[in-house]
C-alpha positions as a Markdown table, in Angstrom:
| # | Residue | x | y | z |
|---|---|---|---|---|
| 1 | Met | 123.1 | 152.3 | 123.5 |
| 2 | Arg | 122.1 | 150.2 | 120.5 |
| 3 | Lys | 122.6 | 147.1 | 122.7 |
| 4 | Leu | 120.5 | 148.5 | 125.5 |
| 5 | Ile | 117.7 | 149.3 | 123.0 |
| 6 | Leu | 117.9 | 145.7 | 121.7 |
| 7 | Leu | 117.8 | 144.2 | 125.2 |
| 8 | Phe | 114.8 | 146.4 | 126.1 |
| 9 | Ser | 113.0 | 145.4 | 123.0 |
| 10 | Leu | 113.5 | 141.7 | 123.7 |
| 11 | Trp | 112.3 | 142.2 | 127.3 |
| 12 | Leu | 109.3 | 144.1 | 126.1 |
| 13 | Leu | 108.4 | 141.4 | 123.5 |
| 14 | Thr | 108.7 | 138.7 | 126.1 |
| 15 | Ala | 106.7 | 140.6 | 128.6 |
| 16 | Thr | 104.0 | 141.3 | 126.0 |
| 17 | Phe | 103.9 | 137.7 | 125.0 |
| 18 | Tyr | 103.3 | 136.4 | 128.6 |
| 19 | Ala | 100.9 | 139.3 | 129.3 |
| 20 | Gln | 98.7 | 138.5 | 126.3 |
| 21 | Gln | 98.7 | 134.7 | 126.8 |
| 22 | Pro | 95.5 | 133.5 | 128.5 |
| 23 | Gln | 96.1 | 132.3 | 132.0 |
| 24 | Leu | 94.6 | 129.1 | 133.2 |
| 25 | Phe | 92.4 | 129.3 | 136.3 |
| 26 | Gln | 90.0 | 127.0 | 138.2 |
| 27 | Asp | 86.6 | 128.2 | 139.3 |
| 28 | Glu | 86.3 | 127.8 | 143.1 |
| 29 | Lys | 82.6 | 127.0 | 143.0 |
| 30 | Thr | 82.4 | 124.6 | 140.1 |
| 31 | Gly | 85.9 | 123.3 | 139.9 |
| 32 | Lys | 85.9 | 123.9 | 136.2 |
| 33 | Tyr | 88.8 | 125.4 | 134.3 |
| 34 | Gly | 88.8 | 128.5 | 132.1 |
| 35 | Tyr | 91.2 | 131.3 | 131.2 |
| 36 | Lys | 91.7 | 134.9 | 132.2 |
| 37 | Asn | 93.6 | 137.8 | 130.6 |
| 38 | Glu | 96.3 | 140.0 | 132.2 |
| 39 | Ala | 93.6 | 142.2 | 133.8 |
| 40 | Asp | 92.2 | 139.1 | 135.5 |
| 41 | Lys | 89.1 | 139.2 | 133.3 |
| 42 | Val | 87.6 | 135.9 | 132.3 |
| 43 | Ile | 88.0 | 135.6 | 128.5 |
| 44 | Ile | 87.3 | 131.8 | 128.2 |
| 45 | Lys | 84.5 | 130.6 | 130.5 |
| 46 | Pro | 85.4 | 127.8 | 133.0 |
| 47 | Val | 83.5 | 124.9 | 131.4 |
| 48 | Tyr | 86.3 | 122.4 | 131.1 |
| 49 | Asp | 87.0 | 119.5 | 133.6 |
| 50 | Leu | 90.7 | 119.4 | 132.6 |
| 51 | Ala | 92.7 | 122.0 | 130.7 |
| 52 | Tyr | 96.4 | 122.9 | 130.1 |
| 53 | Glu | 98.3 | 126.1 | 129.7 |
| 54 | Phe | 98.5 | 127.5 | 126.1 |
| 55 | Glu | 101.5 | 126.4 | 124.1 |
| 56 | Glu | 103.3 | 128.9 | 121.8 |
| 57 | Asn | 100.5 | 131.3 | 122.8 |
| 58 | Leu | 98.4 | 129.6 | 120.2 |
| 59 | Tyr | 96.6 | 126.4 | 121.3 |
| 60 | Thr | 95.8 | 124.2 | 124.2 |
| 61 | Cys | 94.0 | 120.9 | 124.8 |
| 62 | Val | 90.9 | 120.7 | 126.9 |
| 63 | Asn | 88.6 | 118.0 | 128.4 |
| 64 | Ile | 84.9 | 117.7 | 129.2 |
| 65 | Gly | 83.7 | 114.8 | 131.3 |
| 66 | Ala | 86.9 | 113.7 | 133.1 |
| 67 | Asp | 86.3 | 112.3 | 136.6 |
| 68 | Tyr | 89.3 | 110.4 | 137.8 |
| 69 | Ile | 87.6 | 109.5 | 141.1 |
| 70 | Asn | 84.8 | 107.7 | 139.2 |
| 71 | Asn | 87.2 | 106.3 | 136.6 |
| 72 | Lys | 86.0 | 108.5 | 133.7 |
| 73 | Gly | 88.4 | 109.9 | 131.1 |
| 74 | Gly | 86.0 | 112.3 | 129.4 |
| 75 | Lys | 86.6 | 113.6 | 125.9 |
| 76 | Trp | 89.4 | 115.8 | 124.6 |
| 77 | Gly | 89.7 | 118.6 | 122.0 |
| 78 | Ala | 91.6 | 121.8 | 121.3 |
| 79 | Ile | 90.9 | 125.5 | 121.5 |
| 80 | Asp | 92.7 | 128.7 | 120.4 |
| 81 | Thr | 93.3 | 131.8 | 122.5 |
| 82 | Arg | 89.9 | 133.1 | 121.7 |
| 83 | Gly | 88.3 | 130.0 | 123.1 |
| 84 | Lys | 87.3 | 128.8 | 119.6 |
| 85 | Ile | 87.1 | 125.0 | 119.4 |
| 86 | Ile | 89.4 | 124.0 | 116.6 |
| 87 | Ile | 89.3 | 120.3 | 117.2 |
| 88 | Pro | 85.9 | 119.1 | 118.6 |
| 89 | Val | 85.9 | 117.8 | 122.2 |
| 90 | Met | 85.1 | 114.2 | 121.2 |
| 91 | Tyr | 88.3 | 112.3 | 121.2 |
| 92 | Asp | 89.9 | 110.0 | 123.8 |
| 93 | Lys | 93.3 | 111.7 | 123.9 |
| 94 | Ile | 95.0 | 114.6 | 122.2 |
| 95 | Lys | 98.5 | 116.1 | 122.2 |
| 96 | Tyr | 99.8 | 119.3 | 120.7 |
| 97 | Leu | 103.0 | 118.5 | 118.8 |
| 98 | Gly | 104.0 | 122.0 | 117.7 |
| 99 | Tyr | 104.0 | 123.4 | 114.2 |
| 100 | Gly | 100.3 | 123.8 | 114.4 |
| 101 | Leu | 99.8 | 120.0 | 114.5 |
| 102 | Phe | 98.0 | 117.6 | 116.8 |
| 103 | Ala | 98.0 | 113.9 | 117.5 |
| 104 | Val | 94.4 | 112.8 | 118.1 |
| 105 | Asn | 93.5 | 109.4 | 119.5 |
| 106 | Lys | 90.2 | 107.4 | 119.1 |
| 107 | Gly | 89.8 | 104.3 | 121.2 |
| 108 | Glu | 92.2 | 104.7 | 124.1 |
| 109 | Ile | 90.8 | 103.1 | 127.2 |
| 110 | Phe | 91.0 | 105.3 | 130.2 |
| 111 | Ser | 91.8 | 104.0 | 133.7 |
| 112 | Asn | 92.4 | 106.1 | 136.8 |
| 113 | Met | 95.4 | 103.9 | 137.5 |
| 114 | Asp | 96.8 | 104.2 | 133.9 |
| 115 | Ala | 95.8 | 104.7 | 130.3 |
| 116 | Ser | 96.2 | 101.9 | 127.7 |
| 117 | Trp | 97.9 | 102.6 | 124.4 |
| 118 | Glu | 94.9 | 101.2 | 122.5 |
| 119 | Gly | 93.0 | 102.9 | 119.8 |
| 120 | Lys | 94.5 | 104.6 | 116.8 |
| 121 | Tyr | 95.6 | 108.2 | 116.3 |
| 122 | Ala | 95.7 | 110.6 | 113.3 |
| 123 | Ile | 97.5 | 113.9 | 112.7 |
| 124 | Phe | 95.3 | 117.0 | 112.6 |
| 125 | Asn | 96.2 | 120.6 | 111.7 |
| 126 | Ala | 95.1 | 123.7 | 113.6 |
| 127 | Ala | 92.1 | 124.1 | 111.2 |
| 128 | Gly | 90.7 | 120.9 | 112.6 |
| 129 | Lys | 91.5 | 119.0 | 109.4 |
| 130 | Ala | 92.7 | 115.4 | 109.6 |
| 131 | Leu | 95.9 | 115.1 | 107.6 |
| 132 | Thr | 96.1 | 111.3 | 108.0 |
| 133 | Pro | 93.7 | 108.5 | 108.7 |
| 134 | Phe | 93.4 | 107.0 | 112.2 |
| 135 | Ile | 96.0 | 104.3 | 111.6 |
| 136 | Tyr | 98.9 | 105.1 | 114.0 |
| 137 | Thr | 99.5 | 103.3 | 117.3 |
| 138 | Gly | 101.4 | 103.9 | 120.5 |
| 139 | Ser | 101.3 | 106.4 | 123.3 |
| 140 | Leu | 100.9 | 110.0 | 122.3 |
| 141 | Phe | 103.4 | 111.0 | 125.0 |
| 142 | Gly | 106.1 | 109.4 | 122.8 |
| 143 | Ile | 105.5 | 111.6 | 119.8 |
| 144 | Asp | 107.9 | 114.5 | 119.7 |
| 145 | Phe | 109.4 | 116.6 | 117.0 |
| 146 | Val | 113.2 | 116.5 | 116.8 |
| 147 | Asn | 114.9 | 118.7 | 114.2 |
| 148 | Gly | 111.7 | 119.0 | 112.3 |
| 149 | Phe | 110.5 | 115.4 | 112.3 |
| 150 | Ala | 108.4 | 113.1 | 114.5 |
| 151 | Thr | 108.2 | 109.3 | 114.5 |
| 152 | Leu | 105.0 | 107.6 | 113.5 |
| 153 | Glu | 104.3 | 104.0 | 114.5 |
| 154 | Ile | 101.9 | 101.2 | 113.3 |
| 155 | Arg | 101.8 | 98.0 | 115.4 |
| 156 | Asp | 100.7 | 94.8 | 113.8 |
| 157 | Ala | 98.4 | 93.1 | 116.3 |
| 158 | Lys | 99.0 | 89.6 | 114.9 |
| 159 | Thr | 102.7 | 89.6 | 114.7 |
| 160 | Lys | 103.1 | 92.1 | 117.6 |
| 161 | Thr | 105.7 | 94.0 | 115.7 |
| 162 | Glu | 106.0 | 97.7 | 115.0 |
| 163 | Lys | 106.9 | 99.6 | 111.9 |
| 164 | Tyr | 108.0 | 103.2 | 111.8 |
| 165 | Gly | 107.9 | 106.3 | 109.6 |
| 166 | Leu | 108.4 | 110.0 | 109.8 |
| 167 | Leu | 106.1 | 113.0 | 109.9 |
| 168 | Asp | 107.5 | 116.4 | 108.9 |
| 169 | Ser | 106.6 | 119.8 | 110.3 |
| 170 | Thr | 104.1 | 120.5 | 107.6 |
| 171 | Gly | 102.1 | 117.4 | 108.6 |
| 172 | Lys | 103.2 | 115.4 | 105.6 |
| 173 | Val | 104.3 | 111.7 | 106.0 |
| 174 | Ala | 107.9 | 112.2 | 105.0 |
| 175 | Leu | 109.0 | 108.5 | 105.3 |
| 176 | Pro | 106.3 | 105.8 | 104.9 |
| 177 | Val | 105.7 | 103.6 | 108.0 |
| 178 | Arg | 107.6 | 100.6 | 106.9 |
| 179 | Tyr | 110.9 | 100.8 | 108.8 |
| 180 | Asp | 111.9 | 98.4 | 111.6 |
| 181 | Asp | 113.5 | 101.2 | 113.5 |
| 182 | Ile | 114.0 | 105.0 | 113.3 |
| 183 | Asn | 115.9 | 107.1 | 115.8 |
| 184 | Leu | 115.9 | 110.9 | 115.6 |
| 185 | Tyr | 118.2 | 111.4 | 118.6 |
| 186 | Ser | 121.4 | 111.3 | 116.7 |
| 187 | Glu | 124.0 | 114.0 | 116.7 |
| 188 | Glu | 125.4 | 115.4 | 113.4 |
| 189 | Gly | 121.9 | 115.9 | 112.2 |
| 190 | Leu | 121.6 | 112.3 | 111.0 |
| 191 | Ile | 118.6 | 110.0 | 111.3 |
| 192 | Met | 119.3 | 106.3 | 112.0 |
| 193 | Ala | 116.9 | 103.9 | 110.2 |
| 194 | Ala | 116.6 | 100.1 | 109.8 |
| 195 | Leu | 114.8 | 98.3 | 107.1 |
| 196 | Ala | 114.7 | 94.5 | 106.4 |
| 197 | Gly | 117.4 | 94.0 | 109.0 |
| 198 | Lys | 119.8 | 96.5 | 107.5 |
| 199 | Tyr | 120.8 | 99.9 | 109.0 |
| 200 | Gly | 121.9 | 103.3 | 107.7 |
| 201 | Phe | 121.5 | 107.0 | 108.1 |
| 202 | Tyr | 119.5 | 109.8 | 106.4 |
| 203 | Asp | 120.3 | 113.5 | 106.4 |
| 204 | Lys | 117.9 | 116.3 | 107.2 |
| 205 | Lys | 116.6 | 116.2 | 103.7 |
| 206 | Leu | 116.0 | 112.5 | 104.1 |
| 207 | Lys | 118.6 | 111.5 | 101.6 |
| 208 | Pro | 120.6 | 108.4 | 102.5 |
| 209 | Val | 124.1 | 109.5 | 103.4 |
| 210 | Ile | 125.1 | 106.1 | 104.7 |
| 211 | Pro | 123.2 | 103.4 | 102.8 |
| 212 | Leu | 121.0 | 100.9 | 104.6 |
| 213 | Lys | 123.4 | 98.1 | 104.2 |
| 214 | Leu | 124.9 | 97.8 | 107.7 |
| 215 | Glu | 124.2 | 94.8 | 110.0 |
| 216 | Gly | 123.8 | 97.1 | 112.9 |
| 217 | Ala | 124.2 | 100.8 | 113.9 |
| 218 | Lys | 123.8 | 103.1 | 116.9 |
| 219 | Ile | 123.2 | 106.8 | 116.9 |
| 220 | Phe | 125.9 | 109.4 | 116.5 |
| 221 | Arg | 127.5 | 110.7 | 119.7 |
| 222 | Gly | 130.7 | 112.7 | 119.9 |
| 223 | Gly | 131.0 | 112.8 | 116.1 |
| 224 | Leu | 131.1 | 109.0 | 115.6 |
| 225 | Ala | 128.6 | 106.2 | 115.4 |
| 226 | Ala | 129.1 | 102.5 | 116.2 |
| 227 | Ile | 128.3 | 100.3 | 113.2 |
| 228 | Lys | 128.3 | 96.5 | 112.7 |
| 229 | Thr | 129.7 | 94.7 | 109.6 |
| 230 | Gly | 131.0 | 91.2 | 109.3 |
| 231 | Gly | 129.6 | 90.4 | 112.7 |
| 232 | Lys | 131.9 | 93.0 | 114.4 |
| 233 | Trp | 131.5 | 96.6 | 115.6 |
| 234 | Gly | 133.6 | 99.5 | 114.6 |
| 235 | Phe | 133.0 | 103.3 | 114.2 |
| 236 | Ile | 132.4 | 105.7 | 111.3 |
| 237 | Asp | 132.2 | 109.5 | 111.0 |
| 238 | Ala | 129.2 | 111.5 | 109.7 |
| 239 | Lys | 130.4 | 111.0 | 106.1 |
| 240 | Gly | 130.5 | 107.2 | 106.5 |
| 241 | Thr | 134.3 | 107.1 | 106.6 |
| 242 | Gln | 135.7 | 104.2 | 108.7 |
| 243 | Val | 137.5 | 105.6 | 111.8 |
| 244 | Val | 137.8 | 102.4 | 113.8 |
| 245 | Ala | 137.7 | 99.1 | 111.9 |
| 246 | Pro | 135.0 | 96.6 | 112.9 |
| 247 | Gln | 136.7 | 94.3 | 115.5 |
| 248 | Tyr | 134.6 | 94.4 | 118.7 |
| 249 | Glu | 131.7 | 92.2 | 119.9 |
| 250 | Asp | 129.7 | 95.2 | 120.9 |
| 251 | Ala | 130.1 | 99.0 | 121.4 |
| 252 | Gly | 128.5 | 101.9 | 123.1 |
| 253 | Phe | 128.4 | 105.7 | 122.5 |
| 254 | Phe | 131.2 | 108.1 | 122.7 |
| 255 | Glu | 131.3 | 110.2 | 125.9 |
| 256 | Glu | 134.1 | 112.7 | 126.7 |
| 257 | Gly | 136.0 | 111.4 | 123.7 |
| 258 | Leu | 135.9 | 107.8 | 125.0 |
| 259 | Val | 133.7 | 104.8 | 124.4 |
| 260 | Gly | 133.1 | 101.4 | 125.9 |
| 261 | Val | 133.7 | 98.4 | 123.6 |
| 262 | Lys | 133.4 | 94.6 | 124.2 |
| 263 | Gln | 136.0 | 91.9 | 123.5 |
| 264 | Asn | 136.0 | 88.3 | 124.6 |
| 265 | Gly | 132.9 | 88.8 | 126.7 |
| 266 | Lys | 134.3 | 91.8 | 128.7 |
| 267 | Trp | 134.2 | 95.6 | 128.3 |
| 268 | Gly | 137.0 | 98.0 | 128.1 |
| 269 | Ile | 137.4 | 101.6 | 126.9 |
| 270 | Ile | 139.1 | 103.1 | 123.8 |
| 271 | Asp | 139.5 | 106.6 | 122.4 |
| 272 | Lys | 138.8 | 107.8 | 118.9 |
| 273 | Glu | 142.1 | 106.6 | 117.7 |
| 274 | Asn | 141.3 | 103.1 | 119.0 |
| 275 | Lys | 143.9 | 103.5 | 121.7 |
| 276 | Gln | 143.0 | 101.3 | 124.7 |
| 277 | Leu | 142.4 | 103.3 | 127.9 |
| 278 | Leu | 141.0 | 100.6 | 130.2 |
| 279 | Pro | 141.6 | 96.9 | 129.7 |
| 280 | Phe | 138.8 | 94.4 | 129.0 |
| 281 | Leu | 138.0 | 93.6 | 132.6 |
| 282 | Tyr | 134.4 | 94.8 | 133.1 |
| 283 | Asp | 130.9 | 93.3 | 132.9 |
| 284 | Asp | 129.6 | 96.7 | 131.7 |
| 285 | Ile | 130.5 | 100.3 | 131.1 |
| 286 | Val | 127.6 | 102.4 | 132.4 |
| 287 | Trp | 128.8 | 106.0 | 131.6 |
| 288 | Ile | 131.9 | 108.2 | 131.3 |
| 289 | Lys | 132.1 | 111.6 | 132.9 |
| 290 | Glu | 134.6 | 114.4 | 133.7 |
| 291 | Gly | 136.9 | 113.7 | 130.8 |
| 292 | Gly | 137.1 | 110.0 | 131.7 |
| 293 | Asn | 138.1 | 110.7 | 135.3 |
| 294 | Asp | 134.8 | 109.4 | 136.6 |
| 295 | Ile | 133.7 | 106.1 | 134.9 |
| 296 | Arg | 130.9 | 104.0 | 136.3 |
| 297 | Val | 131.5 | 100.3 | 135.6 |
| 298 | Lys | 130.2 | 96.9 | 136.6 |
| 299 | Lys | 132.9 | 94.5 | 137.8 |
| 300 | Glu | 132.3 | 91.1 | 139.4 |
| 301 | Gly | 128.6 | 91.9 | 139.8 |
| 302 | Lys | 129.2 | 95.2 | 141.6 |
| 303 | Tyr | 128.9 | 98.8 | 140.3 |
| 304 | Ile | 132.0 | 100.9 | 141.1 |
| 305 | His | 133.6 | 104.1 | 139.9 |
| 306 | Val | 137.1 | 104.2 | 138.4 |
| 307 | Asn | 139.4 | 106.8 | 136.9 |
| 308 | Arg | 141.2 | 106.9 | 133.6 |
| 309 | Lys | 143.9 | 104.6 | 135.1 |
| 310 | Gly | 141.3 | 102.0 | 136.2 |
| 311 | Glu | 141.8 | 103.0 | 139.9 |
| 312 | Glu | 138.7 | 102.7 | 142.0 |
| 313 | Ile | 137.4 | 106.0 | 143.3 |
| 314 | Lys | 134.7 | 106.8 | 145.8 |
| 315 | Glu | 131.2 | 107.3 | 144.4 |
| 316 | Lys | 130.2 | 111.0 | 144.4 |
| 317 | Lys | 127.0 | 111.8 | 146.2 |
């Protein structure tokens, strides 16, 4: 009975959430967008040329002036569920990031074929306050929170190089934009970073658990990460303990407990104990599936599928 009550409560909460969330609609006469409630009553007048569904039942981004046929991008801002403008509709692009934060761009050049990555963006909160100056570059589509952090980028127009930092979920710049590379998509909750040509890993509290002293590194997959020291690649665990000594020319990511490694210009496959599964015969290891029983490789210029024994198998459709 208690379980049924809990399930019913969860269903009721979900149903209430979606019922209360304003629903996007387009006015048939004007073509403008607005929002209605669950009773089909207009609660936010259709005055926008572009608009999105509300996210987290909190905020959405809206546009006035967009006309793709006549190559006009219009201006963007953000509103809450009451229709109150929280970020003025005066910017060239905007994206809701979650956590009550927005990336807001000034200077992006619109084209009905594409949009440039020009201009600079700043981070705003839901009160409409700019938390950073307009100094960051790159496409807003590439800014996403992963485990509570998002990557920030500044491109140097003269050297045509990028530097990276981290934004935390409070809107604070958690790591300054000075790193050559930052990758949040690493398992084990670790963040890969590179500075002055050296690589290492930070934990979720941004403490260096593997110092930035490595010649190269790749993100954690399957509990291990490929690292480069002394010109060779090996593997470490999340504590920085060496699991496979550096001895390969290159290395990939663990999949299904196996990984592709390169030796003498050719690729083969090893397991976590450095036991060789496939010999060094291949131009590339594309991916490993089904426990290693379906491995896509490139051999003599052609892509084929092989099993754990190296026997060619028919490609699955």
